[in-house]
C-alpha positions as CSV (number, residue, x, y, z in Angstrom):
1,M,9.2,-12.6,18.9
2,R,6.7,-10.4,20.8
3,S,3.2,-10.4,19.4
4,N,3.2,-6.6,19.3
5,S,6.4,-6.3,17.2
6,V,4.3,-6.2,14.0
7,M,1.5,-3.9,13.2
8,G,-0.9,-4.2,10.2
9,F,-1.8,-1.6,7.6
10,I,-4.7,-2.5,5.3
11,F,-5.7,-0.5,2.2
12,S,-9.5,-0.8,1.8
13,N,-9.9,1.0,-1.5
14,F,-7.3,-0.1,-4.0
15,H,-8.3,-1.8,-7.3
16,E,-11.9,-0.6,-7.1
17,E,-11.8,0.1,-10.8
18,A,-11.7,-3.6,-11.4
19,I,-15.3,-4.1,-10.3
20,P,-17.0,-0.7,-10.6
21,E,-20.4,-2.3,-10.5
22,L,-19.8,-3.5,-7.0
23,T,-17.7,-0.6,-5.7
24,F,-20.0,2.3,-7.0
25,K,-21.5,2.7,-3.6
26,R,-18.9,0.9,-1.4
27,T,-15.2,0.5,-1.1
28,M,-13.4,-2.7,-2.1
29,G,-13.0,-3.9,1.5
30,S,-16.8,-3.9,2.1
31,V,-17.7,-5.9,-1.1
32,P,-19.8,-8.9,0.1
33,F,-18.4,-12.4,-0.5
34,G,-19.3,-16.0,0.2
35,G,-22.7,-15.6,1.8
36,K,-21.8,-13.6,4.9
37,Y,-18.3,-12.1,4.6
38,R,-16.8,-8.9,3.3
39,L,-13.5,-8.9,1.4
40,I,-11.7,-7.1,4.3
41,D,-12.5,-10.0,6.6
42,F,-9.7,-12.0,4.9
43,P,-6.7,-9.8,5.4
44,L,-8.0,-8.7,8.8
45,S,-8.5,-12.2,10.0
46,N,-5.1,-13.3,8.6
47,M,-3.4,-10.6,10.7
48,V,-5.4,-11.4,13.9
49,N,-4.7,-15.1,13.5
50,S,-1.0,-14.2,13.3
51,D,-1.1,-12.4,16.6
52,I,-1.0,-8.9,15.1
53,A,-2.8,-6.8,17.7
54,K,-2.7,-3.3,16.1
55,I,-4.2,-2.8,12.6
56,G,-4.8,0.5,10.8
57,V,-7.4,0.5,8.0
58,A,-6.9,3.3,5.4
59,T,-10.0,4.6,3.7
60,K,-10.6,7.0,0.9
61,S,-14.3,7.2,-0.2
62,N,-17.5,5.3,0.0
63,Y,-16.5,3.9,3.4
64,T,-19.7,4.2,5.3
65,S,-20.6,0.5,4.9
66,L,-17.0,-0.4,5.8
67,M,-17.2,1.5,9.1
68,N,-20.6,-0.1,9.8
69,H,-19.1,-3.5,9.2
70,L,-16.0,-3.1,11.2
71,G,-17.4,-1.1,14.1
72,S,-15.0,-1.1,17.1
73,G,-13.3,-4.3,15.9
74,K,-14.9,-6.4,18.6
75,M,-15.6,-9.3,16.2
76,W,-11.9,-9.6,15.5
77,N,-10.9,-9.1,19.2
78,L,-9.5,-5.7,18.3
79,S,-11.6,-3.5,20.6
80,R,-8.9,-2.5,22.9
81,R,-7.7,0.6,24.9
82,R,-4.2,0.3,23.3
83,G,-3.7,-0.7,19.7
84,G,-6.6,-2.7,18.3
85,L,-8.4,-1.6,15.2
86,V,-7.8,2.0,14.0
87,L,-9.9,3.5,11.1
88,L,-7.8,6.0,9.2
89,P,-9.9,8.6,7.5
90,P,-9.0,10.2,4.2
91,F,-6.8,13.2,4.7
92,A,-4.1,14.8,2.5
93,E,-2.2,18.0,2.9
94,N,-2.3,18.9,-0.8
95,G,-5.6,17.4,-2.0
96,S,-6.7,13.8,-2.4
97,F,-4.2,10.9,-2.6
98,N,-4.4,8.3,-5.4
99,T,-1.4,6.0,-4.8
100,R,-0.1,3.8,-2.0
101,I,2.8,6.1,-1.3
102,E,0.7,9.2,-1.2
103,M,-1.7,7.5,1.2
104,I,1.0,6.3,3.5
105,Y,2.6,9.7,3.5
106,A,-0.7,11.4,4.3
107,L,-1.3,9.0,7.2
108,R,2.3,8.8,8.4
109,S,1.5,10.2,11.8
110,F,-0.2,6.9,12.6
111,L,3.1,5.1,11.8
112,E,5.2,7.7,13.6
113,H,3.3,7.3,16.8
114,S,3.4,3.5,16.7
115,T,6.0,1.5,18.6
116,E,5.9,-1.7,16.6
117,E,9.1,-2.5,14.7
118,Y,7.6,-3.9,11.5
119,V,4.6,-3.1,9.3
120,L,2.6,-5.7,7.3
121,I,0.9,-4.0,4.4
122,C,-2.1,-5.7,2.7
123,D,-4.9,-4.9,0.2
124,C,-8.5,-6.2,0.1
125,D,-8.8,-7.6,-3.4
126,Q,-7.1,-11.0,-2.7
127,I,-8.8,-13.8,-1.0
128,Y,-6.6,-16.4,0.8
129,N,-6.0,-17.8,4.2
130,I,-2.4,-17.5,5.3
131,S,-0.5,-17.6,8.6
132,Y,1.9,-14.7,8.6
133,K,3.8,-16.1,11.6
134,N,6.3,-18.0,9.4
135,M,6.7,-15.1,7.0
136,I,7.5,-12.8,10.0
137,K,9.9,-15.4,11.4
138,Q,11.7,-15.7,8.1
139,H,11.9,-11.9,7.7
140,I,13.5,-11.4,11.1
141,E,15.9,-14.4,10.9
142,S,17.1,-13.5,7.4
143,G,17.6,-9.8,8.2
144,A,15.6,-8.8,5.2
145,D,14.6,-5.2,4.7
146,I,11.4,-6.1,2.8
147,T,9.7,-9.5,2.5
148,I,7.1,-10.0,-0.3
149,A,4.5,-12.8,-0.2
150,Y,4.3,-14.5,-3.6
151,K,2.7,-17.4,-5.5
152,S,4.2,-19.5,-8.2
153,G,1.9,-20.2,-11.1
154,V,0.1,-18.8,-14.2
155,L,-0.8,-15.1,-13.8
156,P,-4.5,-14.4,-13.2
157,D,-6.4,-12.8,-16.0
158,K,-6.5,-9.0,-16.1
159,L,-4.2,-8.6,-13.1
160,H,-3.3,-4.9,-12.9
161,E,0.5,-4.3,-13.3
162,P,1.6,-7.6,-11.9
163,V,4.9,-7.8,-10.1
164,I,7.0,-10.7,-11.4
165,M,10.0,-11.7,-9.3
166,K,13.2,-13.7,-9.9
167,I,14.1,-15.4,-6.6
168,N,17.3,-17.4,-5.9
169,N,17.6,-20.5,-3.7
170,I,17.9,-18.5,-0.4
171,N,14.6,-16.5,-1.1
172,R,16.5,-13.4,-2.2
173,V,14.6,-11.4,-4.9
174,T,17.2,-10.7,-7.6
175,E,15.0,-8.9,-10.1
176,I,11.6,-7.4,-10.2
177,L,9.6,-6.9,-13.4
178,I,6.4,-4.9,-13.6
179,N,3.7,-5.9,-16.1
180,P,6.0,-7.9,-18.4
181,T,4.9,-10.2,-21.1
182,V,4.9,-13.6,-19.4
183,H,4.1,-17.0,-20.8
184,G,3.6,-20.0,-18.5
185,E,4.4,-20.1,-14.8
186,C,6.2,-17.3,-12.9
187,N,6.6,-15.9,-9.4
188,Y,4.1,-13.1,-8.9
189,A,3.7,-10.9,-5.9
190,L,0.7,-10.9,-3.6
191,S,-0.4,-7.7,-1.9
192,S,1.4,-8.6,1.3
193,F,4.6,-6.7,2.1
194,L,6.5,-6.8,5.4
195,I,8.9,-4.0,6.1
196,N,10.6,-2.2,9.0
197,R,8.5,0.7,10.1
198,N,11.2,3.3,10.2
199,L,12.5,2.1,6.8
200,L,9.0,2.5,5.3
201,L,8.7,6.0,6.6
202,R,12.1,7.0,5.2
203,L,11.4,5.5,1.8
204,V,8.0,7.1,1.5
205,C,9.2,10.5,2.5
206,D,12.1,10.2,0.1
207,C,9.8,9.3,-2.7
208,I,7.5,12.2,-2.0
209,S,10.4,14.6,-2.1
210,K,11.3,13.3,-5.5
211,N,7.7,13.2,-6.8
212,Q,7.9,9.4,-7.1
213,V,4.6,7.9,-6.1
214,D,4.5,4.4,-7.5
215,F,5.1,1.9,-4.7
216,K,5.9,-1.0,-7.0
217,R,8.4,0.9,-9.2
218,D,9.8,3.5,-6.8
219,I,10.1,1.5,-3.6
220,L,10.3,-2.2,-4.7
221,Q,11.9,-2.2,-8.2
222,R,14.3,0.8,-7.7
223,N,15.7,-0.8,-4.5
224,T,16.1,-4.4,-5.6
225,Q,19.9,-4.1,-5.6
226,V,20.1,-1.6,-2.8
227,L,17.9,-3.3,-0.1
228,K,17.6,-6.9,0.9
229,I,14.3,-8.0,-0.5
230,N,13.1,-11.5,0.1
231,G,10.2,-13.6,-1.1
232,Y,7.9,-15.8,1.0
233,R,6.1,-18.4,-1.0
234,F,2.4,-19.1,-0.5
235,D,1.0,-22.3,-1.9
236,G,-2.6,-22.3,-0.8
237,F,-5.9,-21.3,-2.5
238,L,-5.8,-17.8,-3.9
239,S,-8.4,-15.8,-5.7
240,I,-7.7,-12.2,-6.9
241,I,-10.6,-10.0,-7.8
242,T,-9.7,-8.4,-11.2
243,S,-13.2,-8.3,-12.8
244,V,-16.9,-9.1,-12.2
245,K,-16.2,-12.5,-13.7
246,S,-13.3,-13.2,-11.4
247,Y,-15.6,-12.1,-8.5
248,F,-18.3,-14.5,-9.7
249,D,-15.7,-17.3,-10.1
250,A,-14.3,-16.7,-6.6
251,N,-17.7,-17.2,-5.1
252,M,-18.5,-20.3,-7.3
253,A,-15.2,-21.8,-6.2
254,L,-16.7,-22.2,-2.7
255,M,-18.9,-24.9,-4.2
256,N,-15.8,-27.1,-3.9
257,A,-15.6,-28.6,-0.5
258,D,-11.8,-28.9,-0.5
259,I,-11.5,-25.1,-1.2
260,R,-14.0,-24.3,1.6
261,R,-12.0,-26.4,4.0
262,E,-8.8,-24.7,3.0
263,L,-10.2,-21.1,3.1
264,F,-12.2,-21.5,6.2
265,T,-9.9,-23.7,8.3
266,M,-10.6,-24.2,12.0
267,D,-7.0,-23.3,12.9
268,R,-7.3,-19.9,11.2
269,P,-11.0,-18.9,11.2
270,V,-12.3,-16.0,9.1
271,F,-14.1,-13.6,11.4
272,T,-16.9,-11.3,10.3
273,K,-19.7,-9.1,11.7
274,I,-22.4,-11.2,13.2
275,R,-26.0,-10.4,12.2
276,D,-28.6,-12.3,14.3
277,D,-31.1,-13.9,12.1
278,M,-33.7,-16.7,12.4
279,P,-32.7,-20.0,10.8
280,S,-33.5,-20.4,7.1
281,K,-36.8,-21.8,6.2
282,Y,-37.4,-24.4,3.4
283,G,-40.9,-24.8,1.9
284,L,-42.4,-28.2,1.2
285,S,-41.8,-27.8,-2.5
286,S,-38.3,-26.3,-2.2
287,V,-35.3,-27.9,-3.9
288,V,-31.7,-26.9,-2.8
289,K,-28.7,-28.6,-4.4
290,N,-25.0,-27.8,-4.0
291,S,-25.6,-24.4,-2.6
292,L,-24.5,-22.2,0.3
293,V,-27.4,-20.6,2.2
294,A,-26.9,-18.1,5.0
295,Q,-29.3,-17.5,7.9
296,G,-32.6,-15.8,7.6
297,C,-33.4,-17.0,4.1
298,V,-36.8,-18.3,3.0
299,I,-36.7,-20.8,0.1
300,E,-39.9,-22.0,-1.5
301,G,-38.5,-22.6,-5.0
302,E,-35.5,-24.3,-6.5
303,V,-31.9,-23.3,-5.9
304,R,-28.9,-25.0,-7.5
305,N,-25.2,-24.3,-7.4
306,S,-25.7,-20.9,-5.9
307,I,-24.9,-18.7,-2.9
308,L,-27.6,-17.0,-1.0
309,F,-26.7,-14.2,1.5
310,K,-28.8,-13.5,4.6
311,G,-32.4,-12.6,4.3
312,V,-33.0,-13.7,0.7
313,H,-36.5,-14.9,-0.2
314,I,-37.0,-17.3,-3.1
315,H,-40.7,-17.5,-3.8
316,K,-42.6,-20.5,-5.2
317,N,-41.9,-21.8,-8.7
318,V,-38.7,-19.8,-8.9
319,R,-35.5,-21.4,-10.3
320,I,-32.1,-20.1,-9.3
321,E,-29.0,-21.6,-10.9
322,N,-25.4,-20.6,-10.8
323,C,-26.1,-17.3,-9.0
324,V,-24.8,-15.1,-6.3
325,I,-27.8,-13.5,-4.5
326,M,-26.9,-10.9,-1.9
327,Q,-28.6,-9.8,1.3
328,D,-32.4,-9.2,1.5
329,T,-33.1,-9.8,-2.1
330,Q,-36.6,-10.9,-3.1
331,V,-37.2,-13.1,-6.2
332,Y,-41.0,-13.5,-6.8
333,E,-43.0,-16.3,-8.4
334,D,-42.3,-17.9,-11.7
335,S,-38.9,-16.1,-12.3
336,R,-35.8,-17.7,-13.6
337,L,-32.2,-16.6,-12.8
338,S,-29.1,-18.1,-14.3
339,Y,-25.5,-16.9,-14.0
340,V,-26.6,-13.7,-12.2
341,I,-25.1,-11.6,-9.5
342,C,-27.8,-9.7,-7.5
343,D,-26.5,-7.0,-5.2
344,K,-28.3,-6.2,-1.9
345,D,-32.0,-5.4,-1.7
346,V,-32.8,-6.3,-5.3
347,T,-36.5,-7.1,-6.2
348,V,-37.1,-9.5,-9.1
349,R,-40.8,-9.3,-9.9
350,S,-42.9,-12.3,-11.0
351,D,-42.4,-14.0,-14.3
352,R,-39.0,-12.5,-15.0
353,T,-36.1,-14.3,-16.8
354,V,-32.5,-13.1,-16.4
355,S,-29.8,-15.2,-17.9
356,G,-26.0,-14.7,-18.3
357,Y,-23.3,-17.2,-19.0
358,S,-20.3,-18.6,-17.2
359,T,-18.0,-16.3,-19.0
360,Y,-20.3,-13.3,-18.7
361,P,-22.5,-13.2,-15.6
362,V,-25.2,-10.6,-15.5
363,F,-25.0,-8.0,-12.6
364,I,-28.1,-6.4,-11.1
365,G,-27.3,-3.3,-9.0
366,K,-28.1,-2.6,-5.4
367,S,-31.8,-1.9,-4.7
368,S,-32.8,-2.4,-8.3
369,V,-36.2,-3.6,-9.4
370,V,-36.3,-6.0,-12.3
């Protein structure tokens, strides 16, 4: 298999309605995560680590921060004369597009002018580290028309229109159910679909001609008995962003060393934009326990079980516990934060107390002053 036989296609904007607080001024792909990453870093790195050398990133709105983060793709070794990273701007012949099929159709020229045989389609709301090499190998050797990555287990809470699949012992998908009532474990699809490029174009154009624009129903479910659709099982750590609470839980999961080792494995590193900062400084009276601290932070108070992004300043006599504090936030003297998500550039003035709960973390918006 040639490394250039597969191209990537990442949707940066789907499921933004799940976390409107975080996507009000940015797209889903540029939502910060884990101290120094953005959500798009995970599907992008998964593709690069699987020798996929041409990747298109489809955008719709609020994508300025995404463009600033991705740049030329140099951090992912995608700054190339041929192929590499291609940012696909929002364009539609008959107004704006709202569905996956409409977006692919509007950007079909990118696919038509590509030479890769297969297309790997991904979203940005799912956090996991996977090698697509085995999935691609299985897809080619089995002669499948479409291969869907899936996980076996209990459905995540608030998952939008989950795709539940019945799969036989040779990985063939025999039935697809969309948003059914399910109790217990099941096989639910991830947002990774591998399909022949020409077949994808034909299916999308056919759907548009019939005013069928639901990818799950009109391409996957309708063709279960017509096309050979296979499943590829993924058994590793997975977090799907379906709400602010699930976003908070995904960050807090990084407190577990086993999860960190699985998600940020040396064999398949997660690449991101590098921001050069000074090392973090810890004051004589500072206390830091079970926390992830990025570069450029200044900690003079107490931080427990929390994630601090770059440039955060925790002043004296401050207590931070079970929090996600994003880039360049300032928390001044005598303040207390518990179960709080602070977006970028937040200022928490002296002697403030903000407290949420594990099931309901409090969110403080970007550039807010508390």
